[in-house]
VOPAGU-2260 file (C-alpha; in pm, 1 decimal, decimal comma):
REM VOPAGU-2260
SITE   aa  ch    i         X         Y         Z
SITE  MET   A    0      23,9     -17,6     -29,7
SITE  ILE   A    1      85,3     379,4    -104,8
SITE  ALA   A    2      30,5     666,4     147,3
SITE  ILE   A    3      55,8    1027,1       8,9
SITE  CYS   A    4      14,4    1359,4     153,0
SITE  ASP   A    5     -32,1    1640,1      24,1
SITE  SER   A    6     -37,2    1876,6     341,1
SITE  GLY   A    7     -60,0    2286,0     429,7
SITE  GLY   A    8      -0,3    2522,0     768,0
SITE  THR   A    9    -375,4    2467,9     823,6
SITE  LYS   A   10    -464,8    2130,5     700,8
SITE  GLY   A   11    -299,7    1806,1     528,7
SITE  ASP   A   12    -515,4    1594,0     230,0
SITE  TRP   A   13    -426,1    1196,4     303,5
SITE  ALA   A   14    -450,6     923,1      44,6
SITE  PHE   A   15    -381,7     558,5     155,8
SITE  PHE   A   16    -377,6     287,2    -189,0
SITE  GLY   A   17    -282,1       9,1    -316,7
SITE  GLY   A   18    -494,9    -218,7    -642,2
SITE  SER   A   19    -853,9    -153,9    -635,0
SITE  ASP   A   20    -849,9      -8,7    -316,9
SITE  LYS   A   21    -842,3     358,2    -147,8
SITE  GLN   A   22    -939,3     512,4     183,2
SITE  LEU   A   23    -887,7     903,0     197,4
SITE  PHE   A   24    -829,7    1101,9     520,3
SITE  ALA   A   25    -833,8    1498,1     664,4
SITE  SER   A   26    -591,1    1551,0     904,9
SITE  PRO   A   27    -434,4    1868,4    1073,4
SITE  GLY   A   28    -205,8    2076,6     871,0
SITE  PHE   A   29     149,4    2068,9     929,5
SITE  ASN   A   30     465,3    2272,1     915,2
SITE  PRO   A   31     824,5    2171,4    1060,6
SITE  TYR   A   32     881,4    2563,1    1086,2
SITE  THR   A   33     612,8    2615,8    1319,5
SITE  HIS   A   34     405,5    2291,8    1439,8
SITE  ASP   A   35     474,6    2063,1    1695,5
SITE  LEU   A   36     618,3    1715,3    1548,2
SITE  PRO   A   37     509,6    1480,0    1814,1
SITE  MET   A   38     211,1    1635,7    1815,8
SITE  TYR   A   39     132,8    1576,1    1516,9
SITE  LEU   A   40     215,7    1238,2    1515,2
SITE  GLU   A   41      34,1    1157,5    1811,1
SITE  ALA   A   42    -283,1    1328,1    1574,1
SITE  LEU   A   43    -198,4    1087,3    1238,7
SITE  LYS   A   44    -195,9     763,3    1527,2
SITE  SER   A   45    -529,5     867,4    1642,9
SITE  LEU   A   46    -655,8     941,8    1298,1
SITE  PHE   A   47    -520,2     631,5    1151,7
SITE  GLU   A   48    -508,1     362,8    1407,9
SITE  SER   A   49    -914,2     190,6    1395,6
SITE  HIS   A   50    -868,6     256,0     987,7
SITE  LEU   A   51    -597,9      75,5     811,3
SITE  ASP   A   52    -296,9    -102,0     940,4
SITE  VAL   A   53     -19,9     120,1     931,9
SITE  ASN   A   54     217,6    -213,5     850,5
SITE  SER   A   55     115,8    -282,1     563,3
SITE  VAL   A   56     236,0      16,1     406,8
SITE  THR   A   57     537,2     -21,7     209,8
SITE  ASP   A   58     595,0     396,1      73,0
SITE  VAL   A   59     501,6     712,5     210,9
SITE  TYR   A   60     544,2     987,8     -29,7
SITE  PHE   A   61     523,3    1309,5     230,3
SITE  TYR   A   62     441,8    1666,9      77,7
SITE  SER   A   63     410,4    1973,2     336,2
SITE  ALA   A   64     500,8    2350,3     376,5
SITE  GLY   A   65     843,1    2444,3     477,9
SITE  CYS   A   66     975,2    2107,2     356,7
SITE  ARG   A   67    1214,8    2234,6     133,0
SITE  GLU   A   68    1552,5    2180,2     313,0
SITE  ILE   A   69    1735,9    1886,1     399,2
SITE  GLN   A   70    1791,0    1955,4     777,5
SITE  GLN   A   71    1385,6    1988,4     767,8
SITE  GLN   A   72    1295,5    1676,0     560,5
SITE  GLN   A   73    1527,7    1487,1     751,7
SITE  LYS   A   74    1344,5    1581,4    1064,4
SITE  VAL   A   75    1041,7    1499,4     921,5
SITE  SER   A   76    1122,1    1180,9     765,8
SITE  HIS   A   77    1279,9    1041,0    1130,9
SITE  GLY   A   78     938,7    1159,3    1317,9
SITE  LEU   A   79     681,7     971,9    1045,8
SITE  SER   A   80     952,6     602,8    1077,6
SITE  SER   A   81     805,7     606,0    1438,0
SITE  LEU   A   82     444,5     557,6    1255,6
SITE  PHE   A   83     547,7     403,9     929,5
SITE  THR   A   84     820,5     172,9    1130,9
SITE  HIS   A   85     786,7    -115,1     774,4
SITE  SER   A   86     765,6     216,0     486,2
SITE  ARG   A   87     987,6     376,5     269,6
SITE  ILE   A   88     929,6     711,4     357,6
SITE  GLU   A   89     953,6    1024,3      98,4
SITE  VAL   A   90     940,3    1382,6     238,8
SITE  ASN   A   91     972,7    1705,8     -37,9
SITE  GLN   A   92     806,9    2023,1     -51,2
SITE  ASP   A   93     481,9    2084,4    -108,0
SITE  LEU   A   94     617,7    2240,8    -475,3
SITE  LEU   A   95     711,8    1942,6    -557,7
SITE  ALA   A   96     334,5    1799,4    -521,3
SITE  ALA   A   97     214,9    2034,7    -728,9
SITE  ALA   A   98     450,0    2020,3   -1050,9
SITE  ARG   A   99     389,7    1583,4    -979,7
SITE  ALA   A  100      50,6    1673,3   -1033,2
SITE  THR   A  101       0,6    1903,7   -1303,3
SITE  CYS   A  102     355,5    1837,7   -1478,9
SITE  GLY   A  103     406,3    1488,6   -1420,4
SITE  ARG   A  104     692,9    1384,8   -1618,9
SITE  HIS   A  105     718,2    1668,1   -1827,5
SITE  SER   A  106     901,7    2076,8   -1848,0
SITE  GLY   A  107     679,5    2333,0   -1679,9
SITE  ILE   A  108     629,7    2579,6   -1466,9
SITE  ALA   A  109     436,1    2485,9   -1132,5
SITE  CYS   A  110     249,7    2749,8    -897,4
SITE  ILE   A  111      79,9    2737,6    -591,1
SITE  LEU   A  112    -161,6    3051,0    -523,6
SITE  GLY   A  113    -327,2    2977,1    -199,6
SITE  THR   A  114    -289,9    3213,9     147,3
SITE  GLY   A  115      89,3    3248,8       5,0
SITE  ALA   A  116     197,5    3227,1    -326,9
SITE  ASN   A  117     572,9    2988,3    -467,5
SITE  SER   A  118     676,7    2922,2    -775,9
SITE  GLY   A  119     987,5    2677,2    -932,4
SITE  LEU   A  120    1076,5    2585,3   -1345,4
SITE  TYR   A  121    1093,6    2211,5   -1337,7
SITE  ASP   A  122    1213,9    1980,4   -1631,1
SITE  GLY   A  123    1019,7    1681,2   -1520,1
SITE  TYR   A  124    1186,6    1561,9   -1243,5
SITE  GLN   A  125    1347,8    1825,4   -1024,6
SITE  PHE   A  126    1389,7    2203,1   -1050,1
SITE  THR   A  127    1596,8    2389,1   -1179,6
SITE  ASP   A  128    1496,7    2708,3   -1088,7
SITE  ASN   A  129    1282,2    2858,5    -770,7
SITE  ILE   A  130    1211,9    3193,1    -694,7
SITE  PRO   A  131    1234,4    3168,0    -291,3
SITE  THR   A  132     924,4    3237,7    -163,7
SITE  LEU   A  133     945,4    3569,3     139,8
SITE  GLY   A  134     592,3    3504,0     279,4
SITE  TYR   A  135     336,3    3739,0     321,7
SITE  LEU   A  136     558,2    4022,6     489,2
SITE  VAL   A  137     740,1    4141,8     178,0
SITE  GLY   A  138     626,5    3842,5     -67,1
SITE  ASP   A  139     394,8    3622,3    -146,0
SITE  GLU   A  140     248,3    3850,5    -424,0
SITE  GLY   A  141     -26,5    3605,7    -644,1
SITE  GLY   A  142    -174,2    3546,7    -302,3
SITE  GLY   A  143    -394,6    3595,6    -110,8
SITE  ALA   A  144    -274,0    3721,4     160,6
SITE  HIS   A  145    -131,3    3996,0    -157,3
SITE  PHE   A  146    -484,7    4079,8    -256,3
SITE  GLY   A  147    -614,9    4158,3     143,5
SITE  LYS   A  148    -330,7    4355,7     122,3
SITE  LEU   A  149    -429,7    4545,6    -177,4
SITE  LEU   A  150    -790,4    4579,2    -121,3
SITE  ILE   A  151    -691,8    4687,1     245,7
SITE  LYS   A  152    -498,3    4938,9     110,7
SITE  SER   A  153    -754,6    5089,9    -185,5
SITE  TYR   A  154    -940,1    5118,3     126,9
SITE  PHE   A  155    -819,6    5369,8     353,9
SITE  TYR   A  156    -674,4    5500,5      57,6
SITE  ARG   A  157    -988,6    5582,7     -79,6
SITE  GLU   A  158    -959,5    5452,6    -470,2
SITE  MET   A  159   -1251,9    5185,2    -411,8
SITE  PRO   A  160   -1530,2    5355,5    -600,8
SITE  ASP   A  161   -1904,8    5426,6    -434,3
SITE  SER   A  162   -2042,4    5093,7    -498,1
SITE  ILE   A  163   -1772,7    4881,0    -364,5
SITE  LEU   A  164   -1748,4    5131,1     -96,6
SITE  LYS   A  165   -2095,9    5054,1      63,6
SITE  ALA   A  166   -2056,4    4698,0      22,6
SITE  PHE   A  167   -1701,8    4663,5     230,8
SITE  ASP   A  168   -1867,9    4917,1     487,1
SITE  GLU   A  169   -2159,5    4669,7     497,7
SITE  THR   A  170   -1967,6    4381,4     480,9
SITE  PHE   A  171   -1652,5    4462,5     725,4
SITE  PRO   A  172   -1844,5    4700,2     973,2
SITE  GLY   A  173   -1609,4    4791,1    1172,8
SITE  LYS   A  174   -1418,7    5068,7     964,6
SITE  HIS   A  175   -1034,8    5142,8     992,9
SITE  GLU   A  176   -1022,0    5074,5    1362,0
SITE  LYS   A  177   -1131,7    4638,6    1339,7
SITE  ILE   A  178    -979,6    4611,7    1040,0
SITE  LEU   A  179    -624,9    4745,0    1171,8
SITE  ALA   A  180    -726,7    4561,2    1536,1
SITE  GLN   A  181    -797,9    4203,7    1307,3
SITE  LEU   A  182    -465,2    4304,6    1137,4
SITE  TYR   A  183    -166,1    4383,6    1429,8
SITE  SER   A  184    -349,5    4231,0    1722,0
SITE  LYS   A  185    -445,7    3891,5    1637,2
SITE  ASN   A  186    -270,6    3555,9    1518,0
SITE  ALA   A  187    -154,1    3444,1    1138,4
SITE  PRO   A  188    -220,8    3781,2    1006,2
SITE  ASN   A  189    -185,3    3652,3     674,3
SITE  THR   A  190    -518,3    3404,8     684,5
SITE  TYR   A  191    -666,0    3736,7     774,9
SITE  LEU   A  192    -547,1    3855,8     502,4
SITE  ALA   A  193    -637,7    3604,1     280,2
SITE  SER   A  194   -1003,8    3645,1     389,5
SITE  PHE   A  195   -1076,8    3901,2     177,3
SITE  MET   A  196   -1126,5    3714,2    -123,6
SITE  LYS   A  197   -1458,5    3554,7     -35,3
SITE  PHE   A  198   -1524,8    3891,5     -90,7
SITE  ALA   A  199   -1324,1    3939,4    -448,5
SITE  ILE   A  200   -1591,2    3633,6    -512,3
SITE  GLN   A  201   -1889,9    3799,9    -445,9
SITE  TYR   A  202   -1787,9    4123,6    -647,6
SITE  LEU   A  203   -1566,6    3899,2    -894,7
SITE  GLU   A  204   -1790,4    4107,5   -1194,0
SITE  ASP   A  205   -1678,9    4391,5   -1055,0
SITE  PRO   A  206   -1467,6    4608,4   -1300,6
SITE  PHE   A  207   -1240,0    4788,9    -937,7
SITE  ILE   A  208   -1214,8    4412,7    -829,3
SITE  TYR   A  209   -1176,7    4305,0   -1150,1
SITE  LYS   A  210    -907,5    4477,8   -1189,9
SITE  LEU   A  211    -716,7    4451,8    -830,0
SITE  LEU   A  212    -702,2    4075,8    -920,0
SITE  LEU   A  213    -518,2    4150,5   -1223,6
SITE  LYS   A  214    -292,7    4352,2   -1017,1
SITE  ASN   A  215    -254,5    4050,8    -791,0
SITE  PHE   A  216    -139,1    3817,8   -1064,7
SITE  GLN   A  217      36,7    4096,4   -1267,0
SITE  ASP   A  218     247,5    4102,5    -934,5
SITE  PHE   A  219     317,4    3762,3    -922,9
SITE  ILE   A  220     416,3    3771,9   -1304,6
SITE  ASP   A  221     631,1    4045,8   -1302,8
SITE  THR   A  222     828,0    3915,6    -951,5
SITE  GLN   A  223     816,0    3521,8   -1079,4
SITE  LEU   A  224     715,0    3397,5   -1352,1
SITE  SER   A  225     909,5    3607,2   -1563,4
SITE  LYS   A  226    1223,5    3566,0   -1405,7
SITE  TYR   A  227    1253,4    3227,7   -1524,8
SITE  GLN   A  228    1440,5    3102,3   -1831,7
SITE  GLY   A  229    1144,1    3077,1   -2146,3
SITE  TYR   A  230     863,8    3076,0   -1953,1
SITE  GLN   A  231     651,8    3213,5   -2262,5
SITE  GLU   A  232     736,7    2900,9   -2417,1
SITE  LEU   A  233     668,3    2636,2   -2134,7
SITE  PRO   A  234     285,9    2527,0   -1995,0
SITE  VAL   A  235     229,9    2741,1   -1644,2
SITE  HIS   A  236      60,6    2499,4   -1391,6
SITE  PHE   A  237     -92,8    2603,0   -1091,4
SITE  VAL   A  238    -227,2    2485,5    -777,0
SITE  GLY   A  239    -444,6    2643,4    -463,8
SITE  SER   A  240    -849,2    2738,4    -377,1
SITE  VAL   A  241    -668,2    3153,1    -570,6
SITE  ALA   A  242    -609,9    3040,9    -923,9
SITE  HIS   A  243    -893,5    2743,6    -894,5
SITE  TYR   A  244   -1182,3    3021,2    -793,3
SITE  PHE   A  245   -1003,5    3288,9    -917,7
SITE  HIS   A  246    -870,8    3078,4   -1316,8
SITE  LEU   A  247   -1060,0    3364,1   -1536,0
SITE  PRO   A  248    -871,6    3672,0   -1452,4
SITE  LEU   A  249    -549,7    3513,9   -1370,9
SITE  LYS   A  250    -571,9    3309,4   -1769,5
SITE  ASP   A  251    -637,6    3689,0   -1836,7
SITE  CYS   A  252    -368,0    3778,0   -1718,2
SITE  LEU   A  253    -221,5    3569,5   -1867,3
SITE  ASN   A  254    -282,1    3625,3   -2235,5
SITE  GLN   A  255    -194,0    4000,8   -2156,9
SITE  ASN   A  256     152,8    3826,7   -2081,6
SITE  GLY   A  257     186,3    3596,5   -2341,1
SITE  ILE   A  258     191,6    3278,2   -2078,0
SITE  GLN   A  259      73,5    2948,9   -2183,5
SITE  SER   A  260    -180,4    2852,5   -1853,9
SITE  GLY   A  261    -195,2    2503,6   -1801,9
SITE  TYR   A  262    -359,9    2320,4   -1510,6
SITE  MET   A  263    -579,3    2534,6   -1290,9
SITE  ILE   A  264    -633,4    2279,7    -990,3
SITE  SER   A  265    -759,7    2338,6    -604,6
SITE  LYS   A  266    -615,4    2048,1    -454,0
SITE  PRO   A  267    -325,5    1832,7    -611,4
SITE  LEU   A  268    -383,9    1468,4    -445,4
SITE  ASP   A  269    -597,7    1345,2    -722,9
SITE  ARG   A  270    -327,3    1367,3   -1007,3
SITE  LEU   A  271     -78,1    1287,3    -711,0
SITE  ILE   A  272    -215,8     937,4    -655,5
SITE  GLU   A  273    -260,5     868,7   -1081,1
SITE  PHE   A  274     123,1    1072,5   -1111,0
SITE  HIS   A  275     269,4     730,4    -805,4
SITE  GLN   A  276      30,8     479,9    -916,3
SITE  GLN   A  277     241,4     497,8   -1281,8
SITE  GLN   A  278     549,1     536,6   -1115,3
SITE  ALA   A  279     466,0     189,1    -934,3
């Protein structure tokens, strides 16, 4: 039996499959920089123990945010080996999951657009170039947190047209004081910033919101995609909620820049299963 996990910081998706059998689980999220590994392993043990025999798992492919560096990969692999005692374990960054799910064994550019943003130039087996992701404070252009910053600034700086301003005030009562309190005195400000994407979904057809979304995606192209050699010659694939739900303005922005749009999927798990079945 093969196990695959695609984990973000908030939640993770697990799949166990072999032959015609397949079991899916939703787990807590994990990032080695922000979560306690022993507590995470205990949560997994409780989740799996009454539903499957972990001793029957021969291979574990664990993809997670925060697992780009060898040191973190080794740390997580060692921890998982205490649960999957009879398994070969491979730990990689979540960006590789996006690449394997969308590019497969072909060259392309794989991107993640969710709360944050990431991208890499992929040759079908490994990344040959990767613009560092700098997080929501100074980076993550194209992601939900960056759009939240653009939207809030347009509100504070009186750039919103009256129609959107009225809707914004009704949706987020309390005006400046409440927004600033939420932003600077609560945990997970990146998640709070990304929550403004829900407002964007409601008013997606409004010209101002659509233009702001184009600005968000153009920032991603300018800071990341345009830096890769041959970026206009390769298909560019996307994984993540922002890419999935806002595929129309994203495709428009890519077309305006002469970039080939590829897959735009919310989660990579189903296509990851296909990838690993083919490799097996």
